[in-house]
All heavy atoms as an XYZ file, in Angstrom:
781
protein
N     148.000    106.319    116.731
C     146.449    106.440    116.835
C     146.177    107.606    115.808
O     146.748    108.705    115.862
C     146.064    106.818    118.162
C     144.618    107.093    118.368
S     144.109    107.648    119.994
C     144.416    106.181    120.915
N     145.148    107.332    115.025
C     144.733    108.413    114.090
C     143.718    109.365    114.749
O     143.350    109.025    115.983
C     143.901    107.806    112.895
O     142.714    107.265    113.440
C     144.720    106.732    112.193
N     143.429    110.437    114.186
C     142.653    111.534    114.850
C     141.202    110.907    115.018
O     140.599    111.055    115.994
C     142.541    112.722    114.039
C     141.870    113.940    114.627
C     142.383    114.499    115.744
C     140.625    114.293    114.316
C     141.750    115.574    116.386
C     139.871    115.231    114.921
C     140.458    115.925    115.943
O     139.808    116.925    116.620
N     140.746    110.073    114.028
C     139.479    109.437    114.150
C     139.419    108.537    115.299
O     138.450    108.446    116.084
C     139.104    108.712    112.768
C     138.760    109.703    111.682
C     139.883    110.467    111.089
O     141.039    110.049    111.130
O     139.644    111.616    110.625
N     140.416    107.668    115.512
C     140.572    106.875    116.660
C     140.586    107.623    117.824
O     139.928    107.143    118.912
C     141.773    105.938    116.523
C     141.726    104.884    115.338
C     143.008    104.196    115.084
O     144.136    104.796    115.441
O     143.032    103.033    114.608
N     141.268    108.654    117.984
C     141.408    109.511    119.193
C     140.016    110.023    119.590
O     139.585    109.839    120.759
C     142.237    110.751    118.910
C     142.217    111.841    119.927
C     142.734    111.361    121.293
C     142.937    113.078    119.508
N     139.261    110.590    118.660
C     137.959    111.174    118.998
C     136.942    110.207    119.318
O     135.804    110.504    119.856
C     137.486    112.215    117.848
C     137.130    111.604    116.610
C     138.402    113.379    117.756
C     136.574    112.480    115.589
N     137.198    108.979    118.944
C     136.185    107.782    119.263
C     136.781    106.921    120.431
O     136.122    105.954    120.759
C     135.949    106.932    118.062
C     135.175    107.806    116.967
C     135.009    106.880    115.695
O     135.559    105.776    115.585
O     134.357    107.411    114.812
N     137.853    107.346    121.021
C     138.455    106.559    122.108
C     137.834    106.643    123.463
O     138.132    105.928    124.353
C     139.971    106.938    122.267
O     140.110    108.300    122.690
N     136.867    107.614    123.618
C     136.145    107.781    124.786
C     134.805    108.355    124.465
O     134.706    109.067    123.469
C     137.010    108.724    125.768
O     136.289    108.971    126.954
N     133.776    108.151    125.341
C     132.423    108.738    124.907
C     132.502    110.296    124.838
O     131.874    110.858    123.943
C     131.582    108.367    126.115
C     132.183    107.077    126.604
C     133.639    107.300    126.466
N     133.394    110.970    125.615
C     133.615    112.414    125.528
C     135.120    112.649    125.311
O     135.822    112.212    126.165
C     133.112    113.143    126.771
C     131.622    113.502    126.912
C     131.394    114.185    128.149
C     131.169    114.408    125.785
N     135.442    113.407    124.319
C     136.870    113.775    124.117
C     136.925    115.322    123.840
O     136.247    115.801    122.951
C     137.435    113.038    122.983
C     138.849    113.381    122.642
C     137.316    111.519    123.164
N     137.691    115.973    124.608
C     138.012    117.406    124.429
C     139.416    117.529    123.806
O     140.344    117.052    124.390
C     137.911    118.097    125.680
C     138.288    119.672    125.611
C     137.212    120.381    124.830
C     138.360    120.167    127.058
N     139.479    118.168    122.640
C     140.690    118.352    121.995
C     141.030    119.852    121.877
O     140.227    120.601    121.544
C     140.706    117.815    120.475
C     142.066    118.070    119.890
C     140.322    116.344    120.462
N     142.237    120.157    122.361
C     142.763    121.531    122.240
C     143.826    121.563    121.223
O     144.772    120.888    121.236
C     143.374    122.029    123.568
C     143.915    123.466    123.338
C     144.957    123.942    124.525
O     145.480    123.005    125.235
O     145.218    125.099    124.550
N     143.577    122.386    120.185
C     144.677    122.664    119.136
C     145.371    123.951    119.646
O     144.827    125.011    119.818
C     143.949    122.920    117.819
C     143.339    121.721    117.156
C     141.986    121.315    117.505
C     144.049    120.952    116.323
C     141.489    120.225    116.965
C     143.546    119.862    115.775
C     142.174    119.402    116.103
N     146.765    123.713    119.797
C     147.495    124.793    120.354
C     148.813    124.996    119.590
O     149.146    124.145    118.670
C     147.805    124.522    121.862
C     148.972    123.476    121.970
C     150.258    123.830    122.244
C     148.716    122.124    121.874
C     151.219    122.852    122.342
C     149.601    121.211    122.007
C     150.961    121.528    122.213
N     149.529    125.994    119.831
C     150.826    126.218    119.179
C     151.881    126.627    120.329
O     151.342    127.402    121.201
C     150.803    127.375    118.100
N     153.040    126.127    120.219
C     154.039    126.363    121.236
C     154.408    127.869    121.293
O     154.725    128.474    122.355
C     155.289    125.575    121.129
O     155.814    125.787    119.753
C     155.038    124.162    121.249
N     154.225    128.588    120.236
C     154.504    130.061    120.060
C     153.285    130.973    120.383
O     153.581    132.249    120.326
C     155.049    130.327    118.704
C     154.244    129.674    117.558
C     154.513    128.517    117.038
C     152.981    130.149    117.051
N     153.566    128.150    116.070
C     152.565    129.198    116.116
C     152.213    131.273    117.309
C     151.334    129.277    115.398
C     151.031    131.353    116.617
C     150.668    130.404    115.672
N     152.248    130.453    120.715
C     150.974    131.186    120.915
C     150.852    131.604    122.334
O     150.694    130.814    123.295
C     149.845    130.314    120.580
S     148.136    130.938    121.000
N     150.836    132.954    122.645
C     150.718    133.439    124.020
C     149.397    133.079    124.682
O     149.350    132.767    125.865
C     150.915    134.976    124.029
O     149.867    135.533    123.238
N     148.324    133.001    123.896
C     146.967    132.696    124.355
C     146.990    131.192    124.766
O     146.431    130.947    125.877
C     145.869    132.948    123.365
C     145.762    134.340    123.077
N     145.303    135.329    123.817
C     146.118    134.977    121.869
C     145.350    136.517    123.230
N     145.886    136.286    122.033
N     147.711    130.407    124.047
C     147.808    128.942    124.371
C     148.643    128.785    125.719
O     148.158    127.948    126.594
C     148.571    128.144    123.206
S     147.599    128.281    121.657
N     149.772    129.500    125.816
C     150.460    129.460    127.010
C     149.595    129.869    128.308
O     149.692    129.254    129.359
C     151.723    130.287    126.918
C     152.732    129.632    126.000
C     153.953    130.507    125.859
C     154.926    129.911    124.856
N     155.913    130.810    124.432
N     148.866    130.919    128.118
C     147.857    131.318    129.166
C     146.906    130.223    129.526
O     146.526    130.138    130.731
C     147.214    132.677    128.716
N     146.444    129.496    128.623
C     145.460    128.508    128.856
C     146.058    127.155    129.384
O     145.303    126.383    129.928
C     144.687    128.192    127.495
C     143.674    129.249    127.061
S     142.359    129.565    128.294
C     141.507    128.053    128.323
N     147.321    126.977    129.201
C     147.951    125.743    129.632
C     147.558    125.314    131.087
O     147.130    124.175    131.324
C     149.484    125.846    129.584
C     150.101    124.538    129.999
C     149.859    123.372    129.099
O     149.408    123.475    127.960
O     149.886    122.202    129.682
N     147.670    126.145    132.094
C     147.296    125.756    133.520
C     145.821    125.429    133.621
O     145.385    124.659    134.405
C     147.739    126.913    134.418
C     148.025    128.065    133.444
C     148.286    127.551    132.151
N     145.047    126.213    132.863
C     143.578    126.089    132.903
C     143.208    124.627    132.330
O     142.391    123.953    132.788
C     142.822    127.083    132.030
C     141.365    126.825    131.846
C     143.112    128.525    132.641
N     143.822    124.337    131.198
C     143.628    122.989    130.524
C     144.007    121.814    131.454
O     143.298    120.881    131.636
C     144.315    122.937    129.132
C     144.258    121.545    128.592
C     143.666    123.966    128.167
N     145.123    122.019    132.081
C     145.629    121.029    133.077
C     144.664    120.805    134.234
O     144.407    119.623    134.565
C     147.033    121.350    133.529
C     148.117    121.165    132.476
C     148.035    119.870    131.710
O     147.930    118.771    132.366
N     148.136    119.931    130.450
N     144.159    121.900    134.754
C     143.241    121.770    135.796
C     141.918    121.130    135.322
O     141.374    120.236    135.988
C     142.903    123.236    136.363
C     142.069    123.142    137.643
C     141.870    124.626    138.155
O     141.837    125.512    137.505
N     141.561    124.609    139.499
N     141.432    121.473    134.166
C     140.224    120.951    133.666
C     140.411    119.406    133.373
O     139.570    118.574    133.784
C     139.779    121.661    132.305
C     138.733    120.934    131.573
C     139.205    123.085    132.744
N     141.580    119.111    132.861
C     141.934    117.724    132.656
C     141.926    116.884    133.899
O     141.328    115.742    133.986
C     143.399    117.635    132.021
C     143.714    116.265    131.578
C     145.051    116.384    130.866
C     145.505    115.141    130.137
N     146.624    115.178    129.334
N     142.357    117.450    135.058
C     142.405    116.734    136.352
C     140.942    116.559    136.812
O     140.588    115.517    137.288
C     143.272    117.482    137.386
C     144.632    117.417    137.130
C     145.525    118.311    138.063
O     145.056    118.752    139.053
O     146.637    118.709    137.695
N     140.159    117.648    136.725
C     138.733    117.582    137.188
C     137.893    116.608    136.453
O     137.107    115.861    136.999
C     138.095    119.039    137.159
C     138.785    119.899    138.086
C     136.579    118.902    137.396
C     138.383    121.515    137.805
N     138.233    116.411    135.184
C     137.463    115.566    134.252
C     137.984    114.135    134.172
O     137.403    113.284    133.444
C     137.340    116.204    132.882
C     136.548    117.426    132.708
C     136.607    118.052    131.407
C     135.109    117.210    133.112
N     139.022    113.793    134.834
C     139.733    112.428    134.735
C     138.660    111.503    135.060
O     137.869    111.455    135.975
C     140.801    112.383    135.740
C     141.632    111.104    135.514
C     142.876    111.194    136.438
O     143.310    112.175    136.961
O     143.470    110.080    136.503
N     138.629    110.473    134.038
C     137.599    109.348    134.201
C     136.256    109.694    133.577
O     135.508    108.781    133.350
N     135.981    110.909    133.199
C     134.799    111.369    132.746
C     134.876    111.818    131.289
O     133.986    111.674    130.424
C     134.093    112.527    133.478
C     133.851    112.106    134.884
C     133.318    113.353    135.643
C     133.362    113.156    137.083
N     133.138    114.435    137.862
N     136.051    112.428    130.861
C     136.327    112.940    129.577
C     137.686    112.968    129.318
O     138.555    113.341    130.055
C     135.730    114.389    129.530
S     136.070    115.275    127.987
N     138.150    112.441    128.079
C     139.536    112.450    127.746
C     139.878    113.833    127.245
O     139.108    114.422    126.496
C     139.756    111.373    126.566
C     141.108    111.233    126.194
C     141.202    110.134    125.232
C     142.576    109.518    125.121
N     142.668    108.244    124.436
N     141.026    114.458    127.666
C     141.476    115.732    127.212
C     142.809    115.548    126.493
O     143.737    114.951    127.071
C     141.588    116.690    128.457
C     142.091    117.991    127.984
C     140.258    116.779    129.202
N     142.794    115.945    125.260
C     144.065    115.646    124.438
C     144.368    117.098    123.823
O     143.581    117.827    123.354
C     143.676    114.806    123.257
C     144.811    114.474    122.545
C     145.816    113.521    123.182
O     145.403    112.477    123.865
N     147.083    113.689    123.045
N     145.712    117.369    123.766
C     146.208    118.596    123.242
C     146.988    118.284    121.962
O     147.800    117.338    121.949
C     147.096    119.334    124.256
C     146.399    119.757    125.464
C     147.292    120.318    126.543
O     148.001    119.588    127.139
N     147.349    121.674    126.704
N     146.772    118.937    120.894
C     147.436    118.738    119.643
C     148.182    119.941    119.171
O     147.524    121.097    118.956
C     146.433    118.178    118.565
C     145.793    116.894    118.678
C     144.928    116.633    117.392
C     146.875    115.848    118.727
N     149.375    119.877    118.885
C     150.252    121.011    118.434
C     149.863    121.151    116.901
O     150.069    120.256    116.149
C     151.678    120.743    118.603
C     152.648    121.718    118.257
O     152.318    122.589    117.253
O     153.677    121.937    118.887
N     149.434    122.389    116.554
C     149.054    122.688    115.153
C     150.270    122.482    114.133
O     149.977    122.100    113.007
C     148.429    124.032    114.992
C     147.041    124.128    115.728
C     149.293    125.130    115.353
N     151.386    122.797    114.649
C     152.606    122.723    113.749
C     152.920    121.322    113.421
O     153.568    120.997    112.413
C     153.730    123.440    114.303
C     153.487    125.037    114.371
O     152.898    125.533    113.477
O     153.871    125.548    115.323
N     152.544    120.320    114.319
C     152.879    119.005    114.146
C     151.742    118.199    113.582
O     151.822    116.928    113.267
C     153.347    118.362    115.466
C     154.488    118.974    116.191
C     154.782    118.306    117.524
C     155.755    118.904    115.233
N     150.610    118.819    113.427
C     149.347    118.122    113.021
C     148.607    118.910    111.856
O     147.420    119.001    111.988
C     148.503    117.863    114.145
C     149.025    116.935    115.199
O     149.020    115.632    114.959
N     149.640    117.532    116.207
N     149.317    119.374    110.988
C     148.820    120.245    109.884
C     147.626    119.609    109.175
O     146.644    120.223    108.795
C     149.817    120.889    109.099
C     150.820    121.737    109.816
C     151.900    122.297    108.925
O     152.128    121.845    107.790
N     152.677    123.286    109.508
N     147.876    118.371    108.848
C     146.787    117.692    108.089
C     145.458    117.720    108.769
O     144.318    117.940    108.203
C     147.225    116.210    107.780
C     146.591    115.583    106.546
C     147.144    114.254    106.135
O     148.277    114.305    105.739
O     146.476    113.303    106.397
N     145.514    117.318    110.152
C     144.330    117.266    110.937
C     143.707    118.684    111.070
O     142.471    118.839    110.954
C     144.620    116.692    112.400
C     143.381    116.865    113.282
C     145.075    115.303    112.245
N     144.507    119.666    111.270
C     144.110    121.067    111.349
C     143.253    121.526    110.102
O     142.257    122.177    110.145
C     145.230    121.921    111.616
S     146.006    121.787    113.148
N     143.827    121.075    108.934
C     143.154    121.471    107.631
C     141.790    120.766    107.642
O     140.754    121.414    107.259
C     144.055    120.936    106.514
C     144.303    122.039    105.525
C     145.388    121.464    104.503
O     144.883    120.767    103.553
O     146.452    121.870    104.580
N     141.771    119.463    107.949
C     140.545    118.716    107.930
C     139.454    119.262    108.863
O     138.330    119.380    108.481
C     140.816    117.181    108.245
C     139.575    116.373    108.198
C     140.062    114.924    108.607
C     138.778    113.995    108.740
N     137.945    114.357    109.805
N     139.987    119.672    109.964
C     139.051    120.187    111.044
C     138.815    121.757    110.988
O     138.159    122.408    111.819
C     139.589    119.883    112.459
C     139.637    118.416    112.795
C     138.226    117.726    112.649
O     137.251    118.307    113.171
O     138.118    116.708    112.105
N     139.385    122.382    110.023
C     139.242    123.794    109.673
C     139.663    124.619    110.841
O     138.937    125.606    111.261
C     137.890    124.144    109.221
C     137.492    123.309    107.880
C     136.206    123.568    107.408
O     135.306    123.903    108.284
N     135.920    123.460    106.196
N     140.866    124.429    111.420
C     141.388    125.111    112.590
C     142.123    126.359    112.017
O     143.043    126.276    111.261
C     142.390    124.303    113.379
C     141.756    123.010    113.790
C     142.957    125.119    114.508
C     140.546    123.118    114.733
N     141.525    127.515    112.309
C     142.120    128.837    111.824
C     142.718    129.706    112.870
O     143.501    130.639    112.588
C     141.063    129.569    111.103
O     140.043    129.847    111.975
N     142.597    129.288    114.089
C     143.245    130.005    115.224
C     143.599    129.165    116.378
O     143.009    128.063    116.527
N     144.481    129.680    117.234
C     144.834    128.845    118.389
C     144.638    129.765    119.683
O     144.818    130.999    119.565
C     146.263    128.435    118.362
O     147.113    129.523    118.087
C     146.488    127.444    117.350
N     144.217    129.198    120.732
C     143.894    127.820    120.944
C     142.391    127.601    120.340
O     141.578    128.530    120.451
C     143.833    127.437    122.330
C     143.648    128.890    123.038
C     144.194    129.787    122.139
N     142.153    126.423    119.799
C     140.769    126.071    119.435
C     140.459    124.646    120.170
O     141.269    123.821    120.185
C     140.608    125.824    117.920
O     140.818    127.030    117.307
C     139.326    125.261    117.586
N     139.217    124.712    120.847
C     138.821    123.626    121.569
C     137.653    123.029    120.822
O     136.774    123.702    120.463
C     138.414    124.022    122.934
C     139.416    124.536    123.766
C     139.731    125.929    123.759
C     140.193    123.868    124.612
C     140.698    126.593    124.489
C     141.301    124.323    125.347
C     141.514    125.798    125.355
N     137.741    121.631    120.695
C     136.595    120.979    120.090
C     136.194    119.808    121.009
O     137.035    119.089    121.511
C     136.879    120.396    118.615
C     137.408    121.471    117.738
C     135.642    119.629    118.138
C     137.836    120.971    116.421
N     134.832    119.702    121.352
C     134.396    118.581    122.165
C     133.721    117.663    121.285
O     132.790    118.006    120.478
C     133.422    119.196    123.262
C     132.811    118.077    124.208
C     133.952    117.454    124.968
C     131.847    118.794    125.099
N     134.006    116.339    121.456
C     133.362    115.312    120.678
C     132.535    114.418    121.542
O     133.096    114.058    122.744
C     134.429    114.462    119.914
C     135.103    115.211    118.833
C     136.408    115.915    119.176
C     134.669    115.277    117.486
C     137.060    116.544    118.174
C     135.407    115.934    116.585
C     136.594    116.540    116.928
O     137.238    117.268    115.926
N     131.427    114.067    121.262
C     130.567    113.083    121.955
C     130.320    111.892    121.103
O     129.761    112.076    119.971
C     129.245    113.758    122.429
C     128.464    112.781    123.304
C     127.270    113.618    123.965
C     126.590    112.767    124.958
N     125.562    113.540    125.597
N     130.731    110.762    121.493
C     130.660    109.530    120.537
C     131.205    109.786    119.198
O     130.576    109.348    118.176
C     129.209    109.064    120.568
C     128.682    108.764    121.973
O     129.474    108.057    122.813
N     127.473    109.197    122.276
N     132.306    110.548    119.106
C     133.020    110.747    117.774
C     132.400    111.878    116.981
O     132.895    112.148    115.927
N     131.372    112.558    117.503
C     130.723    113.636    116.698
C     130.923    114.972    117.409
O     130.830    115.115    118.684
C     129.180    113.414    116.604
C     128.940    112.098    115.916
C     127.745    112.286    114.935
C     127.313    111.028    114.298
N     128.368    110.100    113.876
N     131.295    115.991    116.725
C     131.563    117.335    117.245
C     130.259    117.961    117.843
O     129.278    117.861    117.117
C     132.125    118.352    116.236
C     132.460    119.652    116.697
C     132.986    120.642    115.746
O     133.764    120.228    114.866
O     132.658    121.719    115.770
N     130.328    118.353    119.147
C     129.174    118.943    119.754
C     129.337    120.399    120.212
O     128.356    121.078    120.570
C     128.619    118.079    120.919
C     128.035    116.715    120.380
C     129.706    117.861    122.038
N     130.667    120.749    120.301
C     130.958    122.134    120.653
C     132.358    122.529    120.204
O     133.172    121.619    120.134
C     130.923    122.194    122.209
C     131.279    123.455    122.839
C     130.436    124.579    123.078
C     132.566    123.891    123.418
N     131.108    125.569    123.730
C     132.445    125.191    123.936
C     133.773    123.242    123.543
C     133.385    125.755    124.555
C     134.815    123.876    124.157
C     134.619    125.113    124.639
N     132.525    123.704    119.933
C     133.816    124.305    119.431
C     133.895    125.804    119.892
O     132.966    126.664    119.686
C     133.843    124.181    117.895
C     135.115    124.712    117.300
C     135.113    124.819    115.748
N     135.070    123.468    115.191
C     136.019    123.111    114.312
N     136.917    123.965    113.765
N     135.966    121.895    113.805
N     135.012    126.133    120.265
C     135.362    127.563    120.550
C     136.788    127.883    120.505
O     137.578    126.990    120.873
C     134.791    127.901    122.025
C     134.892    129.398    122.298
C     133.957    129.911    123.334
O     132.989    129.280    123.614
N     134.367    130.903    124.078
N     137.130    129.011    120.023
C     138.503    129.458    119.925
C     138.778    130.586    120.903
O     137.968    131.439    121.120
C     138.867    129.905    118.491
O     138.704    128.829    117.564
N     140.066    130.681    121.221
C     140.572    131.710    122.090
C     140.556    131.433    123.595
O     140.190    130.320    124.003
N     141.067    132.404    124.416
C     141.240    132.209    125.870
C     139.727    132.268    126.432
O     138.930    132.957    125.923
C     142.023    133.306    126.401
C     143.557    133.143    126.298
C     144.236    134.131    127.005
O     144.074    134.290    128.200
O     145.084    134.918    126.330
N     139.567    131.424    127.477
C     138.318    131.388    128.200
C     138.575    131.007    129.553
O     139.533    130.341    129.877
C     137.291    130.519    127.497
C     137.638    129.064    127.581
S     136.542    128.029    126.516
C     137.348    128.217    124.971
N     137.711    131.361    130.460
C     137.751    130.919    131.816
C     137.630    129.374    131.990
O     136.802    128.802    131.214
C     136.673    131.588    132.666
C     136.210    132.686    131.738
C     136.483    132.235    130.316
N     138.319    128.798    132.958
C     138.223    127.271    133.119
C     136.828    126.874    133.430
O     136.389    125.818    132.937
N     136.024    127.720    134.066
C     134.593    127.370    134.356
C     133.858    127.285    133.072
O     133.018    126.291    132.938
C     133.999    128.392    135.205
C     132.509    128.200    135.377
C     131.929    129.237    136.468
N     132.228    128.563    137.805
C     132.699    129.313    138.875
N     132.932    130.628    138.749
N     132.852    128.691    139.951
N     134.069    128.125    132.173
C     133.289    128.037    130.861
C     133.756    126.771    130.135
O     132.866    126.071    129.640
C     133.713    129.259    130.033
C     132.895    129.454    128.688
C     133.319    130.738    127.971
O     133.636    131.681    128.601
O     133.232    130.634    126.736
N     134.961    126.393    130.098
C     135.485    125.235    129.355
C     134.817    123.976    130.122
O     134.316    123.031    129.416
C     136.922    125.195    129.457
C     137.603    124.090    128.669
C     137.268    124.135    127.181
C     139.173    124.157    128.871
N     134.842    123.901    131.379
C     134.299    122.859    132.201
C     132.794    122.783    131.936
O     132.261    121.624    131.774
C     134.496    123.121    133.615
C     134.624    121.888    134.590
C     135.581    120.816    134.137
C     135.040    122.341    135.989
N     132.113    123.839    131.902
C     130.570    123.788    131.706
C     130.289    123.249    130.330
O     129.284    122.552    130.195
C     129.963    125.157    131.872
C     129.918    125.581    133.376
C     129.426    127.038    133.548
O     129.199    127.793    132.556
O     129.329    127.481    134.795
N     131.024    123.580    129.257
C     130.838    123.182    127.968
C     130.867    121.534    127.957
O     130.081    120.977    127.315
C     131.873    123.712    126.959
N     131.836    120.993    128.664
C     131.974    119.608    128.716
C     130.834    118.915    129.536
O     130.164    118.048    129.162
C     133.436    119.150    129.267
C     133.436    117.614    129.390
C     134.518    119.761    128.397
N     130.652    119.529    130.810
C     129.614    118.977    131.686
C     128.244    118.952    131.097
O     127.343    118.149    131.434
C     129.596    119.691    133.001
C     130.943    119.323    133.809
C     131.142    120.120    135.041
O     130.486    121.305    135.102
O     131.807    119.732    135.902
N     127.939    119.902    130.217
C     126.581    119.956    129.608
C     126.388    118.720    128.646
O     125.243    118.421    128.223
C     126.378    121.304    128.809
C     126.183    122.476    129.678
C     126.148    123.731    128.784
O     126.295    123.767    127.612
N     126.092    124.879    129.487
N     127.360    117.992    128.350
C     127.307    116.889    127.447
C     127.492    115.513    128.109
O     127.746    114.587    127.483
C     128.334    117.016    126.287
C     127.917    118.084    125.366
O     126.987    117.943    124.474
N     128.414    119.278    125.446
N     127.487    115.431    129.441
C     127.591    114.183    130.215
C     126.330    113.371    129.878
O     125.256    113.818    129.758
C     127.729    114.452    131.671
C     129.118    114.816    132.088
C     129.342    115.378    133.395
C     130.206    114.623    131.335
C     130.554    115.711    133.844
C     131.564    114.977    131.746
C     131.649    115.507    132.989
């Protein structure tokens, strides 16, 4: 599946760009998993390793990890980098239902 196919695979898609060596990404892992469970059936949540997806990162201008991008019908509607509370991440998605 290409990145374009991924972001168009569901009406709402949340993508987290992360790195296995990133301490902030590791801290966000349980938060992302919880958000993924809460949003099941409403929003697709996908994690992409920046080291394994460098071409996509370049195209999407990812400069830090973690970076979260929310797509609605294939179009970017929200983006934020860094650690954040799960509630903030959830609210960003829920505002686009």
